[in-house]
MARDREN-920417 format. One record per residue (C-alpha): chain; x, y, z; residue number from 1. Coordinates in Angstrom, 2 decimals. Example, Ala and Ser with C-alpha at 12.3 -4.5 7.8 and 13.67 -1.06 7.14 Angstrom:
2
<pt mol="A" xx="12.30" yy="-4.50" zz="7.80" seq="1"/>
<pt mol="A" xx="13.67" yy="-1.06" zz="7.14" seq="2"/>
***
This chain:
196
<pt mol="A" xx="119.31" yy="91.82" zz="108.58" seq="1"/>
<pt mol="A" xx="117.18" yy="92.42" zz="111.67" seq="2"/>
<pt mol="A" xx="114.35" yy="90.25" zz="112.96" seq="3"/>
<pt mol="A" xx="112.02" yy="93.23" zz="113.53" seq="4"/>
<pt mol="A" xx="111.27" yy="96.25" zz="111.33" seq="5"/>
<pt mol="A" xx="108.80" yy="99.12" zz="111.67" seq="6"/>
<pt mol="A" xx="106.95" yy="101.25" zz="109.14" seq="7"/>
<pt mol="A" xx="104.66" yy="104.20" zz="109.80" seq="8"/>
<pt mol="A" xx="101.81" yy="101.96" zz="110.95" seq="9"/>
<pt mol="A" xx="103.20" yy="98.45" zz="111.17" seq="10"/>
<pt mol="A" xx="105.61" yy="96.12" zz="112.93" seq="11"/>
<pt mol="A" xx="107.15" yy="93.28" zz="110.91" seq="12"/>
<pt mol="A" xx="108.61" yy="90.44" zz="113.01" seq="13"/>
<pt mol="A" xx="110.20" yy="87.04" zz="112.50" seq="14"/>
<pt mol="A" xx="108.45" yy="84.87" zz="115.09" seq="15"/>
<pt mol="A" xx="109.64" yy="81.92" zz="117.16" seq="16"/>
<pt mol="A" xx="107.82" yy="78.80" zz="118.30" seq="17"/>
<pt mol="A" xx="106.22" yy="80.49" zz="121.31" seq="18"/>
<pt mol="A" xx="103.92" yy="82.43" zz="118.93" seq="19"/>
<pt mol="A" xx="102.28" yy="79.27" zz="117.54" seq="20"/>
<pt mol="A" xx="98.86" yy="79.96" zz="119.07" seq="21"/>
<pt mol="A" xx="98.67" yy="83.46" zz="117.58" seq="22"/>
<pt mol="A" xx="99.70" yy="82.11" zz="114.17" seq="23"/>
<pt mol="A" xx="97.13" yy="79.32" zz="114.38" seq="24"/>
<pt mol="A" xx="94.39" yy="81.85" zz="115.19" seq="25"/>
<pt mol="A" xx="95.45" yy="83.93" zz="112.16" seq="26"/>
<pt mol="A" xx="95.09" yy="80.91" zz="109.87" seq="27"/>
<pt mol="A" xx="91.82" yy="79.76" zz="111.42" seq="28"/>
<pt mol="A" xx="90.29" yy="83.24" zz="111.08" seq="29"/>
<pt mol="A" xx="91.14" yy="83.27" zz="107.37" seq="30"/>
<pt mol="A" xx="90.85" yy="79.60" zz="106.47" seq="31"/>
<pt mol="A" xx="88.31" yy="79.99" zz="103.66" seq="32"/>
<pt mol="A" xx="90.17" yy="82.88" zz="102.04" seq="33"/>
<pt mol="A" xx="93.70" yy="81.46" zz="102.18" seq="34"/>
<pt mol="A" xx="92.78" yy="77.94" zz="101.09" seq="35"/>
<pt mol="A" xx="91.39" yy="79.32" zz="97.81" seq="36"/>
<pt mol="A" xx="94.89" yy="80.10" zz="96.56" seq="37"/>
<pt mol="A" xx="97.17" yy="77.60" zz="98.31" seq="38"/>
<pt mol="A" xx="98.02" yy="73.89" zz="98.16" seq="39"/>
<pt mol="A" xx="96.08" yy="71.46" zz="100.33" seq="40"/>
<pt mol="A" xx="97.04" yy="71.54" zz="104.01" seq="41"/>
<pt mol="A" xx="98.37" yy="68.53" zz="105.88" seq="42"/>
<pt mol="A" xx="95.85" yy="66.97" zz="108.27" seq="43"/>
<pt mol="A" xx="97.51" yy="68.50" zz="111.34" seq="44"/>
<pt mol="A" xx="97.94" yy="72.01" zz="109.87" seq="45"/>
<pt mol="A" xx="95.35" yy="73.60" zz="112.15" seq="46"/>
<pt mol="A" xx="97.07" yy="72.59" zz="115.39" seq="47"/>
<pt mol="A" xx="99.37" yy="74.49" zz="117.73" seq="48"/>
<pt mol="A" xx="101.94" yy="71.69" zz="117.47" seq="49"/>
<pt mol="A" xx="102.17" yy="71.98" zz="113.69" seq="50"/>
<pt mol="A" xx="102.42" yy="75.77" zz="113.73" seq="51"/>
<pt mol="A" xx="105.12" yy="75.61" zz="116.40" seq="52"/>
<pt mol="A" xx="107.16" yy="73.18" zz="114.28" seq="53"/>
<pt mol="A" xx="106.76" yy="75.44" zz="111.23" seq="54"/>
<pt mol="A" xx="107.82" yy="78.54" zz="113.18" seq="55"/>
<pt mol="A" xx="110.94" yy="76.78" zz="114.48" seq="56"/>
<pt mol="A" xx="111.81" yy="75.64" zz="110.96" seq="57"/>
<pt mol="A" xx="111.20" yy="79.11" zz="109.52" seq="58"/>
<pt mol="A" xx="113.32" yy="80.73" zz="112.23" seq="59"/>
<pt mol="A" xx="116.21" yy="78.40" zz="111.38" seq="60"/>
<pt mol="A" xx="115.84" yy="79.21" zz="107.68" seq="61"/>
<pt mol="A" xx="115.94" yy="82.91" zz="108.55" seq="62"/>
<pt mol="A" xx="119.17" yy="82.46" zz="110.51" seq="63"/>
<pt mol="A" xx="120.65" yy="80.77" zz="107.42" seq="64"/>
<pt mol="A" xx="119.14" yy="83.50" zz="105.18" seq="65"/>
<pt mol="A" xx="117.50" yy="80.87" zz="102.95" seq="66"/>
<pt mol="A" xx="113.97" yy="82.17" zz="103.61" seq="67"/>
<pt mol="A" xx="112.46" yy="84.97" zz="105.68" seq="68"/>
<pt mol="A" xx="108.86" yy="85.19" zz="106.90" seq="69"/>
<pt mol="A" xx="107.72" yy="88.36" zz="108.63" seq="70"/>
<pt mol="A" xx="104.43" yy="88.44" zz="110.51" seq="71"/>
<pt mol="A" xx="102.72" yy="91.81" zz="110.35" seq="72"/>
<pt mol="A" xx="101.13" yy="93.67" zz="113.27" seq="73"/>
<pt mol="A" xx="99.54" yy="97.09" zz="113.57" seq="74"/>
<pt mol="A" xx="101.35" yy="99.31" zz="116.06" seq="75"/>
<pt mol="A" xx="98.12" yy="99.95" zz="117.98" seq="76"/>
<pt mol="A" xx="97.51" yy="96.17" zz="118.27" seq="77"/>
<pt mol="A" xx="101.01" yy="94.67" zz="118.58" seq="78"/>
<pt mol="A" xx="99.71" yy="91.25" zz="119.68" seq="79"/>
<pt mol="A" xx="97.33" yy="90.56" zz="116.76" seq="80"/>
<pt mol="A" xx="98.71" yy="89.21" zz="113.50" seq="81"/>
<pt mol="A" xx="97.09" yy="90.90" zz="110.50" seq="82"/>
<pt mol="A" xx="99.24" yy="89.38" zz="107.77" seq="83"/>
<pt mol="A" xx="102.45" yy="87.75" zz="106.74" seq="84"/>
<pt mol="A" xx="104.99" yy="88.33" zz="103.98" seq="85"/>
<pt mol="A" xx="107.52" yy="85.72" zz="102.98" seq="86"/>
<pt mol="A" xx="110.69" yy="85.70" zz="100.89" seq="87"/>
<pt mol="A" xx="111.53" yy="82.08" zz="100.11" seq="88"/>
<pt mol="A" xx="114.00" yy="80.15" zz="97.97" seq="89"/>
<pt mol="A" xx="116.66" yy="82.81" zz="98.50" seq="90"/>
<pt mol="A" xx="119.34" yy="81.86" zz="95.98" seq="91"/>
<pt mol="A" xx="122.82" yy="83.31" zz="95.98" seq="92"/>
<pt mol="A" xx="125.69" yy="82.80" zz="93.50" seq="93"/>
<pt mol="A" xx="124.90" yy="84.32" zz="90.11" seq="94"/>
<pt mol="A" xx="121.13" yy="84.44" zz="90.75" seq="95"/>
<pt mol="A" xx="120.76" yy="86.64" zz="93.88" seq="96"/>
<pt mol="A" xx="117.01" yy="86.12" zz="93.78" seq="97"/>
<pt mol="A" xx="114.01" yy="84.92" zz="95.76" seq="98"/>
<pt mol="A" xx="110.27" yy="84.34" zz="95.53" seq="99"/>
<pt mol="A" xx="107.73" yy="86.45" zz="97.38" seq="100"/>
<pt mol="A" xx="104.48" yy="85.40" zz="99.03" seq="101"/>
<pt mol="A" xx="101.98" yy="87.24" zz="101.23" seq="102"/>
<pt mol="A" xx="98.59" yy="86.89" zz="102.86" seq="103"/>
<pt mol="A" xx="96.53" yy="89.31" zz="104.91" seq="104"/>
<pt mol="A" xx="93.53" yy="88.96" zz="107.17" seq="105"/>
<pt mol="A" xx="90.37" yy="89.81" zz="105.26" seq="106"/>
<pt mol="A" xx="89.45" yy="92.43" zz="107.89" seq="107"/>
<pt mol="A" xx="92.64" yy="94.39" zz="107.15" seq="108"/>
<pt mol="A" xx="92.65" yy="94.32" zz="103.36" seq="109"/>
<pt mol="A" xx="92.15" yy="97.41" zz="101.17" seq="110"/>
<pt mol="A" xx="93.73" yy="99.68" zz="103.79" seq="111"/>
<pt mol="A" xx="97.26" yy="99.81" zz="102.37" seq="112"/>
<pt mol="A" xx="98.75" yy="97.46" zz="104.97" seq="113"/>
<pt mol="A" xx="99.99" yy="94.82" zz="102.52" seq="114"/>
<pt mol="A" xx="101.52" yy="97.50" zz="100.28" seq="115"/>
<pt mol="A" xx="103.24" yy="99.14" zz="103.26" seq="116"/>
<pt mol="A" xx="104.58" yy="95.85" zz="104.64" seq="117"/>
<pt mol="A" xx="105.79" yy="94.65" zz="101.25" seq="118"/>
<pt mol="A" xx="107.59" yy="97.94" zz="100.54" seq="119"/>
<pt mol="A" xx="109.57" yy="97.41" zz="103.73" seq="120"/>
<pt mol="A" xx="110.21" yy="93.72" zz="103.08" seq="121"/>
<pt mol="A" xx="111.35" yy="94.33" zz="99.51" seq="122"/>
<pt mol="A" xx="113.69" yy="97.08" zz="100.69" seq="123"/>
<pt mol="A" xx="115.21" yy="94.65" zz="103.22" seq="124"/>
<pt mol="A" xx="115.77" yy="92.04" zz="100.51" seq="125"/>
<pt mol="A" xx="117.42" yy="94.50" zz="98.15" seq="126"/>
<pt mol="A" xx="119.34" yy="96.70" zz="100.61" seq="127"/>
<pt mol="A" xx="120.22" yy="94.33" zz="103.47" seq="128"/>
<pt mol="A" xx="120.52" yy="91.03" zz="101.63" seq="129"/>
<pt mol="A" xx="121.77" yy="92.46" zz="98.35" seq="130"/>
<pt mol="A" xx="119.36" yy="90.53" zz="96.16" seq="131"/>
<pt mol="A" xx="118.93" yy="91.44" zz="92.50" seq="132"/>
<pt mol="A" xx="115.54" yy="89.93" zz="91.60" seq="133"/>
<pt mol="A" xx="112.28" yy="89.02" zz="93.34" seq="134"/>
<pt mol="A" xx="109.74" yy="86.77" zz="91.64" seq="135"/>
<pt mol="A" xx="106.02" yy="86.37" zz="92.33" seq="136"/>
<pt mol="A" xx="103.56" yy="83.78" zz="91.06" seq="137"/>
<pt mol="A" xx="99.84" yy="84.53" zz="91.21" seq="138"/>
<pt mol="A" xx="96.73" yy="82.79" zz="89.93" seq="139"/>
<pt mol="A" xx="95.05" yy="84.78" zz="87.11" seq="140"/>
<pt mol="A" xx="91.79" yy="84.92" zz="89.09" seq="141"/>
<pt mol="A" xx="93.48" yy="86.66" zz="92.03" seq="142"/>
<pt mol="A" xx="92.90" yy="90.20" zz="90.77" seq="143"/>
<pt mol="A" xx="93.62" yy="92.02" zz="94.08" seq="144"/>
<pt mol="A" xx="97.03" yy="90.33" zz="94.29" seq="145"/>
<pt mol="A" xx="97.82" yy="91.25" zz="90.69" seq="146"/>
<pt mol="A" xx="96.92" yy="94.90" zz="91.34" seq="147"/>
<pt mol="A" xx="99.16" yy="94.88" zz="94.42" seq="148"/>
<pt mol="A" xx="102.14" yy="93.45" zz="92.52" seq="149"/>
<pt mol="A" xx="101.73" yy="95.97" zz="89.72" seq="150"/>
<pt mol="A" xx="101.49" yy="98.85" zz="92.21" seq="151"/>
<pt mol="A" xx="104.78" yy="97.66" zz="93.73" seq="152"/>
<pt mol="A" xx="106.44" yy="97.79" zz="90.31" seq="153"/>
<pt mol="A" xx="106.45" yy="94.08" zz="89.42" seq="154"/>
<pt mol="A" xx="106.31" yy="93.35" zz="85.71" seq="155"/>
<pt mol="A" xx="104.51" yy="90.46" zz="84.06" seq="156"/>
<pt mol="A" xx="106.87" yy="87.96" zz="82.43" seq="157"/>
<pt mol="A" xx="104.47" yy="85.25" zz="81.29" seq="158"/>
<pt mol="A" xx="102.47" yy="82.25" zz="82.40" seq="159"/>
<pt mol="A" xx="103.84" yy="79.25" zz="84.26" seq="160"/>
<pt mol="A" xx="101.60" yy="76.40" zz="83.14" seq="161"/>
<pt mol="A" xx="100.30" yy="73.96" zz="85.76" seq="162"/>
<pt mol="A" xx="102.68" yy="75.49" zz="88.30" seq="163"/>
<pt mol="A" xx="101.01" yy="74.40" zz="91.53" seq="164"/>
<pt mol="A" xx="98.30" yy="72.00" zz="92.66" seq="165"/>
<pt mol="A" xx="95.64" yy="74.11" zz="94.36" seq="166"/>
<pt mol="A" xx="92.67" yy="72.39" zz="95.99" seq="167"/>
<pt mol="A" xx="93.41" yy="69.21" zz="94.07" seq="168"/>
<pt mol="A" xx="93.80" yy="70.83" zz="90.65" seq="169"/>
<pt mol="A" xx="96.90" yy="71.96" zz="88.73" seq="170"/>
<pt mol="A" xx="96.67" yy="75.71" zz="88.17" seq="171"/>
<pt mol="A" xx="98.47" yy="78.10" zz="85.83" seq="172"/>
<pt mol="A" xx="100.12" yy="81.09" zz="87.50" seq="173"/>
<pt mol="A" xx="101.17" yy="84.45" zz="86.11" seq="174"/>
<pt mol="A" xx="104.86" yy="85.07" zz="86.76" seq="175"/>
<pt mol="A" xx="105.92" yy="88.57" zz="87.80" seq="176"/>
<pt mol="A" xx="109.33" yy="89.95" zz="88.70" seq="177"/>
<pt mol="A" xx="110.89" yy="93.00" zz="90.27" seq="178"/>
<pt mol="A" xx="114.51" yy="93.94" zz="89.57" seq="179"/>
<pt mol="A" xx="116.49" yy="95.83" zz="92.20" seq="180"/>
<pt mol="A" xx="117.75" yy="98.49" zz="89.79" seq="181"/>
<pt mol="A" xx="114.18" yy="99.42" zz="88.83" seq="182"/>
<pt mol="A" xx="112.91" yy="99.63" zz="92.41" seq="183"/>
<pt mol="A" xx="113.24" yy="103.09" zz="93.93" seq="184"/>
<pt mol="A" xx="112.48" yy="102.77" zz="97.64" seq="185"/>
<pt mol="A" xx="112.19" yy="106.54" zz="97.94" seq="186"/>
<pt mol="A" xx="109.26" yy="106.61" zz="95.53" seq="187"/>
<pt mol="A" xx="107.28" yy="103.90" zz="97.35" seq="188"/>
<pt mol="A" xx="104.47" yy="105.31" zz="99.45" seq="189"/>
<pt mol="A" xx="101.29" yy="103.92" zz="100.91" seq="190"/>
<pt mol="A" xx="98.54" yy="106.22" zz="99.72" seq="191"/>
<pt mol="A" xx="94.98" yy="105.88" zz="100.90" seq="192"/>
<pt mol="A" xx="93.15" yy="103.41" zz="98.74" seq="193"/>
<pt mol="A" xx="96.30" yy="101.58" zz="97.66" seq="194"/>
<pt mol="A" xx="95.51" yy="98.40" zz="95.76" seq="195"/>
<pt mol="A" xx="95.65" yy="95.85" zz="98.56" seq="196"/>
***
């Protein structure tokens, strides 16, 4: 697996600690949006020091192939983060699976960027890492995320009750999955108006 990939319009990169300020700016710019769907942040989350520590940890997890987080950039603005996609809890043995997560800057949604980045990331997980299954958990109220998962070929498996504590409240999540054998990378495109 490489640390950088390119699509038609995007660059996907695993970042190191020296990118902490750019990552912090990405989170600050989208604080209200992201916090709607995620667990409460630690008190020091919105600091360069915290983001640097997280990036170092994530880089080490990538080296071990236990989790991979790509930050997403447009080719015409290769220094501005527009999103991130993550493949975490990579499990080998007889599972060969992982969980997927993603978030994109509000200014770059509904332009096909998330779909394009996730197509590449999913292909890397299946082709380069040899995984069999990718799972996704999404809150029922997050309709854009559900449309994106369905456009990528994920199928609904059921509801995970009280799966995660979001903003101080336990929330149900819909559980989706994508199986490698049913994912044809050649058929994945990023048409105008794609669901992200």
